VEXVEX-543739 format. One record per residue: residue number from 1; residue in three letters; x, y, z of N, C-alpha, C in turn. Coordinates in steps of 0.02 Angstrom, whole numbers. Example, Ala and Ser with C-alpha at 12.3 -4.5 7.8 and 13.67 -1.06 7.14 Angstrom:
# residues 2
+-----+-----+--------+--------+--------+--------+--------+--------+--------+--------+--------+
!   n ! res !    n_X !    n_Y !    n_Z !   ca_X !   ca_Y !   ca_Z !    c_X !    c_Y !    c_Z !
+-----+-----+--------+--------+--------+--------+--------+--------+--------+--------+--------+
!   1 ! ALA !    660 !   -284 !    390 !    615 !   -225 !    390 !    660 !   -165 !    390 !
!   2 ! SER !    642 !   -112 !    354 !    684 !    -53 !    357 !    645 !      2 !    394 !
+-----+-----+--------+--------+--------+--------+--------+--------+--------+--------+--------+
This chain:
# residues 103
+-----+-----+--------+--------+--------+--------+--------+--------+--------+--------+--------+
!   n ! res !    n_X !    n_Y !    n_Z !   ca_X !   ca_Y !   ca_Z !    c_X !    c_Y !    c_Z !
+-----+-----+--------+--------+--------+--------+--------+--------+--------+--------+--------+
!   1 ! MET !     42 !    -58 !      0 !      0 !      0 !      0 !     44 !     62 !      0 !
!   2 ! ASP !     21 !    113 !    -33 !     56 !    177 !    -34 !     57 !    208 !     36 !
!   3 ! GLY !    114 !    233 !     57 !    122 !    261 !    124 !     75 !    320 !    138 !
!   4 ! LYS !     67 !    364 !     90 !     23 !    422 !    101 !    -49 !    401 !    109 !
!   5 ! ALA !    -71 !    351 !     70 !   -139 !    326 !     77 !   -149 !    294 !    145 !
!   6 ! TYR !   -101 !    255 !    167 !   -103 !    223 !    232 !   -109 !    275 !    288 !
!   7 ! ASP !    -67 !    327 !    284 !    -68 !    379 !    334 !   -137 !    413 !    338 !
!   8 ! ARG !   -166 !    425 !    280 !   -231 !    459 !    278 !   -286 !    415 !    308 !
!   9 ! ILE !   -286 !    351 !    291 !   -337 !    305 !    317 !   -328 !    297 !    392 !
!  10 ! CYS !   -267 !    286 !    415 !   -254 !    277 !    486 !   -272 !    340 !    526 !
!  11 ! GLU !   -258 !    398 !    499 !   -275 !    460 !    533 !   -351 !    466 !    541 !
!  12 ! ALA !   -388 !    448 !    490 !   -462 !    451 !    494 !   -488 !    403 !    548 !
!  13 ! ILE !   -460 !    342 !    550 !   -482 !    293 !    599 !   -463 !    316 !    670 !
!  14 ! CYS !   -401 !    336 !    678 !   -377 !    356 !    744 !   -413 !    419 !    769 !
!  15 ! SER !   -427 !    466 !    726 !   -463 !    526 !    745 !   -534 !    509 !    769 !
!  16 ! ALA !   -566 !    463 !    735 !   -634 !    443 !    755 !   -633 !    409 !    823 !
!  17 ! VAL !   -585 !    366 !    835 !   -580 !    331 !    899 !   -562 !    380 !    955 !
!  18 ! ALA !   -520 !    429 !    941 !   -500 !    478 !    991 !   -559 !    520 !   1016 !
!  19 ! LYS !   -611 !    525 !    976 !   -671 !    562 !    997 !   -711 !    523 !   1050 !
!  20 ! GLY !   -696 !    459 !   1057 !   -730 !    417 !   1106 !   -777 !    368 !   1074 !
!  21 ! CYS !   -776 !    307 !   1099 !   -821 !    254 !   1075 !   -822 !    198 !   1127 !
!  22 ! ASP !   -872 !    156 !   1122 !   -878 !    100 !   1168 !   -833 !     41 !   1148 !
!  23 ! ALA !   -820 !     34 !   1084 !   -779 !    -21 !   1059 !   -758 !     -5 !    987 !
!  24 ! VAL !   -708 !    -41 !    963 !   -684 !    -33 !    895 !   -687 !   -101 !    861 !
!  25 ! PHE !   -715 !   -104 !    802 !   -715 !   -165 !    762 !   -691 !   -147 !    692 !
!  26 ! LEU !   -638 !   -180 !    670 !   -609 !   -168 !    604 !   -608 !   -232 !    564 !
!  27 ! ASP !   -628 !   -227 !    501 !   -623 !   -283 !    454 !   -561 !   -270 !    412 !
!  28 ! LEU !   -507 !   -305 !    429 !   -442 !   -294 !    398 !   -422 !   -353 !    355 !
!  29 ! HIS !   -371 !   -343 !    314 !   -346 !   -396 !    270 !   -301 !   -444 !    309 !
!  30 ! GLY !   -250 !   -417 !    341 !   -206 !   -459 !    381 !   -137 !   -471 !    350 !
!  31 ! ALA !   -122 !   -436 !    296 !    -56 !   -444 !    265 !    -35 !   -379 !    231 !
!  32 ! MET !    -47 !   -323 !    264 !    -35 !   -258 !    233 !     38 !   -236 !    242 !
!  33 ! VAL !     71 !   -226 !    187 !    138 !   -197 !    186 !    131 !   -126 !    161 !
!  34 ! VAL !    161 !    -79 !    197 !    154 !     -8 !    180 !    221 !     17 !    157 !
!  35 ! ALA !    223 !     42 !     95 !    285 !     67 !     65 !    317 !    119 !    109 !
!  36 ! ASP !    381 !    111 !    124 !    421 !    158 !    163 !    395 !    171 !    233 !
!  37 ! ARG !    353 !    125 !    260 !    325 !    136 !    327 !    335 !     74 !    372 !
!  38 ! THR !    302 !     19 !    352 !    302 !    -40 !    395 !    283 !   -102 !    354 !
!  39 ! ASP !    307 !   -159 !    375 !    285 !   -221 !    343 !    229 !   -254 !    384 !
!  40 ! ASP !    203 !   -217 !    433 !    147 !   -241 !    474 !     97 !   -183 !    482 !
!  41 ! GLY !     63 !   -168 !    428 !     17 !   -111 !    428 !    -38 !   -118 !    480 !
!  42 ! GLU !    -68 !   -177 !    485 !   -121 !   -187 !    534 !    -94 !   -182 !    606 !
!  43 ! GLY !    -37 !   -212 !    618 !     -8 !   -209 !    685 !      8 !   -138 !    706 !
!  44 ! THR !     34 !    -98 !    660 !     50 !    -28 !    675 !    -13 !     11 !    689 !
!  45 ! LEU !    -65 !      1 !    649 !   -129 !     35 !    661 !   -157 !     16 !    729 !
!  46 ! LEU !   -158 !    -49 !    745 !   -185 !    -71 !    809 !   -145 !    -45 !    868 !
!  47 ! GLU !    -80 !    -41 !    860 !    -37 !    -13 !    913 !    -54 !     61 !    925 !
!  48 ! ASN !    -65 !     97 !    871 !    -84 !    168 !    878 !   -153 !    175 !    911 !
!  49 ! LEU !   -200 !    132 !    891 !   -267 !    134 !    922 !   -264 !    117 !    996 !
!  50 ! ARG !   -224 !     68 !   1014 !   -217 !     49 !   1085 !   -188 !    106 !   1126 !
!  51 ! ALA !   -142 !    144 !   1097 !   -113 !    202 !   1132 !   -166 !    257 !   1142 !
!  52 ! ILE !   -209 !    265 !   1093 !   -261 !    316 !   1096 !   -317 !    296 !   1145 !
!  53 ! ALA !   -335 !    232 !   1145 !   -392 !    208 !   1184 !   -372 !    145 !   1222 !
!  54 ! PRO !   -332 !    151 !   1274 !   -306 !     92 !   1308 !   -357 !     47 !   1341 !
!  55 ! ARG !   -415 !     73 !   1358 !   -466 !     32 !   1392 !   -524 !     13 !   1347 !
!  56 ! THR !   -522 !     33 !   1284 !   -576 !     19 !   1237 !   -565 !    -50 !   1205 !
!  57 ! PRO !   -615 !    -93 !   1206 !   -608 !   -158 !   1172 !   -597 !   -148 !   1097 !
!  58 ! ILE !   -548 !   -184 !   1070 !   -533 !   -181 !    999 !   -538 !   -251 !    971 !
!  59 ! ALA !   -579 !   -259 !    919 !   -588 !   -323 !    886 !   -573 !   -316 !    811 !
!  60 ! VAL !   -543 !   -367 !    782 !   -530 !   -366 !    710 !   -550 !   -432 !    679 !
!  61 ! SER !   -574 !   -428 !    618 !   -583 !   -488 !    578 !   -531 !   -485 !    522 !
!  62 ! LEU !   -503 !   -543 !    506 !   -450 !   -547 !    456 !   -467 !   -602 !    405 !
!  63 ! ASP !   -440 !   -596 !    346 !   -445 !   -650 !    297 !   -414 !   -713 !    328 !
!  64 ! LEU !   -437 !   -771 !    305 !   -412 !   -833 !    333 !   -338 !   -845 !    318 !
!  65 ! HIS !   -310 !   -810 !    268 !   -239 !   -818 !    252 !   -197 !   -761 !    281 !
!  66 ! ALA !   -223 !   -727 !    331 !   -189 !   -670 !    361 !   -122 !   -690 !    393 !
!  67 ! ASN !    -78 !   -642 !    396 !    -15 !   -650 !    433 !    -25 !   -616 !    500 !
!  68 ! VAL !    -40 !   -654 !    551 !    -55 !   -626 !    617 !     11 !   -615 !    654 !
!  69 ! SER !     25 !   -553 !    670 !     88 !   -536 !    702 !     79 !   -529 !    778 !
!  70 ! GLU !    134 !   -534 !    813 !    133 !   -524 !    886 !    107 !   -454 !    903 !
!  71 ! ARG !    124 !   -405 !    862 !    101 !   -337 !    873 !     25 !   -332 !    868 !
!  72 ! MET !     -4 !   -368 !    822 !    -77 !   -369 !    815 !   -108 !   -401 !    877 !
!  73 ! VAL !    -81 !   -457 !    899 !   -108 !   -493 !    956 !   -104 !   -451 !   1019 !
!  74 ! ARG !    -48 !   -417 !   1029 !    -38 !   -376 !   1089 !    -87 !   -317 !   1093 !
!  75 ! ASN !   -110 !   -293 !   1035 !   -147 !   -230 !   1034 !   -221 !   -235 !   1017 !
!  76 ! CYS !   -249 !   -295 !   1021 !   -321 !   -301 !   1013 !   -347 !   -355 !   1060 !
!  77 ! ASP !   -411 !   -354 !   1071 !   -441 !   -401 !   1118 !   -471 !   -462 !   1085 !
!  78 ! VAL !   -493 !   -455 !   1022 !   -524 !   -510 !    985 !   -496 !   -511 !    914 !
!  79 ! ILE !   -476 !   -569 !    892 !   -456 !   -579 !    822 !   -496 !   -638 !    796 !
!  80 ! THR !   -529 !   -629 !    740 !   -567 !   -683 !    710 !   -552 !   -686 !    635 !
!  81 ! GLY !   -556 !   -744 !    607 !   -547 !   -752 !    535 !   -614 !   -756 !    501 !
!  82 ! THR !   -619 !   -727 !    443 !   -680 !   -731 !    403 !   -663 !   -748 !    332 !
!  83 ! ARG !   -707 !   -785 !    301 !   -696 !   -800 !    230 !   -731 !   -747 !    189 !
!  84 ! PRO !   -705 !   -730 !    132 !   -736 !   -679 !     90 !   -807 !   -700 !     69 !
!  85 ! ILE !   -851 !   -652 !     66 !   -920 !   -664 !     43 !   -922 !   -650 !    -31 !
!  86 ! ARG !   -952 !   -697 !    -68 !   -960 !   -686 !   -140 !   -999 !   -623 !   -153 !
!  87 ! THR !   -982 !   -589 !   -206 !  -1017 !   -527 !   -224 !  -1086 !   -544 !   -252 !
!  88 ! TRP !  -1135 !   -509 !   -229 !  -1204 !   -517 !   -252 !  -1225 !   -453 !   -286 !
!  89 ! THR !  -1254 !   -459 !   -344 !  -1280 !   -401 !   -379 !  -1349 !   -416 !   -405 !
!  90 ! SER !  -1386 !   -364 !   -422 !  -1453 !   -373 !   -448 !  -1452 !   -403 !   -518 !
!  91 ! THR !  -1393 !   -409 !   -548 !  -1388 !   -438 !   -614 !  -1386 !   -514 !   -611 !
!  92 ! ASN !  -1387 !   -542 !   -552 !  -1387 !   -615 !   -543 !  -1458 !   -636 !   -523 !
!  93 ! PRO !  -1504 !   -643 !   -571 !  -1573 !   -659 !   -554 !  -1577 !   -724 !   -514 !
!  94 ! GLY !  -1617 !   -721 !   -462 !  -1629 !   -781 !   -422 !  -1573 !   -795 !   -372 !
!  95 ! SER !  -1520 !   -755 !   -371 !  -1467 !   -768 !   -324 !  -1478 !   -725 !   -262 !
!  96 ! SER !  -1443 !   -743 !   -210 !  -1450 !   -708 !   -147 !  -1384 !   -708 !   -110 !
!  97 ! PRO !  -1369 !   -657 !    -71 !  -1308 !   -658 !    -32 !  -1312 !   -705 !     29 !
!  98 ! ALA !  -1372 !   -725 !     47 !  -1381 !   -765 !    108 !  -1341 !   -830 !    110 !
!  99 ! PRO !  -1338 !   -870 !     56 !  -1302 !   -933 !     61 !  -1228 !   -924 !     79 !
! 100 ! SER !  -1195 !   -874 !     52 !  -1124 !   -866 !     69 !  -1115 !   -837 !    139 !
! 101 ! CYS !  -1165 !   -802 !    165 !  -1161 !   -775 !    233 !  -1171 !   -830 !    285 !
! 102 ! CYS !  -1211 !   -878 !    268 !  -1231 !   -929 !    316 !  -1193 !   -994 !    309 !
! 103 ! ALA !  -1154 !  -1002 !    256 !  -1120 !  -1065 !    243 !  -1064 !  -1078 !    291 !
+-----+-----+--------+--------+--------+--------+--------+--------+--------+--------+--------+
């Protein structure tokens, strides 16, 4: 990922959490490398969030092929794996997103 894009996204997330919340839930990839910044983009983000909100529960969902780092584990309360949901569009007559959500 481009470093400037990463900084912008992380700033938006961190700013929102700094305003106060009951909990944080992020749907992340789990293998983010950030050009000229870090090879553990999720771990760095979670570490920053933990510093901002040390008592706020933080949960993340990751792709099943995620690279789970020690930094990620140290800085969140819940980590779960999720499989991608197939894309559903109105151009697929008779199809529904429910089967992939419930399978």
